[in-house]
C-alpha positions in Angstrom: -0.4 0.1 0.1 1.9 2.9 -1.2 -1.1 5.5 0.8 -3.6 5.4 3.4 -5.6 7.3 5.7 -6.6 6.8 9.0 -8.4 9.7 10.7 -7.2 12.4 10.6 -3.6 11.2 9.1 -2.9 11.3 5.9 0.3 8.6 4.9 2.0 8.1 1.9 4.9 6.3 0.7 8.0 8.0 -0.2 11.4 7.4 -1.7 13.8 10.0 0.0 13.5 12.2 3.0 13.4 16.0 2.8 16.3 18.0 4.3 15.9 19.8 7.2 14.0 17.9 9.5 14.6 17.5 13.4 13.9 14.7 15.7 10.5 13.7 17.2 10.2 12.7 20.6 6.6 11.8 21.1 6.1 9.2 22.6 3.7 6.6 24.9 4.6 4.8 28.0 5.2 1.5 26.0 7.4 4.0 23.4 5.4 3.7 20.5 5.6 7.0 18.5 2.4 9.0 19.2 1.6 10.2 15.6 -1.5 12.3 16.2 -3.6 13.4 19.5 -7.0 12.5 20.2 -8.7 14.7 21.8 -10.5 12.0 23.9 -6.9 10.9 25.0 -6.8 8.0 22.8 -3.7 8.3 20.0 -2.7 7.2 16.9 0.0 5.2 17.1 3.1 3.8 14.9 5.1 0.6 16.8 8.5 1.6 18.3 10.5 -1.0 17.3 12.8 -0.4 14.5 11.1 3.2 13.6 12.8 6.7 13.8 10.2 9.4 13.5 11.1 13.0 12.2 9.6 15.8 11.8 9.6 18.8 8.9 9.1 22.4 11.1 9.9 24.7 8.2 7.5 25.8 6.0 4.4 24.0 7.4 0.5 25.1 6.7 -0.4 27.0 10.1 -2.0 24.0 12.3 -1.0 20.9 9.9 1.9 18.3 11.2 4.2 16.6 9.1 6.2 13.2 10.4 7.8 11.1 8.2 8.8 7.6 9.8 11.8 6.0 8.7 10.4 2.0 9.0 13.4 -0.7 8.9 10.6 -4.0 9.9 7.4 -4.3 9.3 5.0 -2.7 11.9 1.7 -0.8 11.9 -0.3 2.7 12.3 -3.2 2.0 15.0 -5.5 4.0 17.0 -5.3 3.0 20.8 -9.5 3.8 21.2 -11.4 1.2 22.4 -13.4 1.5 18.9 -10.8 2.2 16.9 -10.5 2.8 13.4 -8.6 0.3 11.4 -4.8 -0.6 11.8 -2.2 -0.4 8.8 0.3 -2.9 8.5 3.4 -0.7 7.2 6.3 -2.8 5.4 10.0 -1.4 5.6 10.3 2.2 3.8 10.2 5.9 4.3 6.5 7.1 5.1 5.7 10.9 5.4 2.4 11.4 7.5 0.3 14.7 7.0 -1.5 15.5 10.1 -5.1 17.2 9.2 -6.0 20.7 9.8 -9.4 22.5 10.5 -10.4 26.1 10.5 -11.7 27.3 13.8 -13.9 30.9 12.5 -15.0 31.5 15.8 -11.1 31.7 17.3 -9.8 32.7 13.5 -7.5 30.1 13.9 -6.2 26.4 12.2 -5.7 23.7 13.8 -4.6 20.3 14.2 -7.8 17.6 13.4 -8.5 15.3 16.2 -11.0 12.6 16.5 
């Protein structure tokens, strides 16, 4: 699978990493990468073993987050909710994860979507 979506996350397999990425550090207590937060406290997670996650911080649209994962062994992207979105298997390779944004007209700001 070269592209898929899970909730507010759009992911696609890419061939090379862009430059100027920074280390990403958000992990849960089991060491899994927190790709996206949920308003209800349930997160979208990427397996911890043999995965490195980086973040693009320059030239990112307001309210959006763009992450890159270097996956060395098969893993999965899943949500830790009681009734989660379906899990997606992730094969070795490089992936871009874009966390959607929405515009709040009352606050007059763009922010990350959280389901």
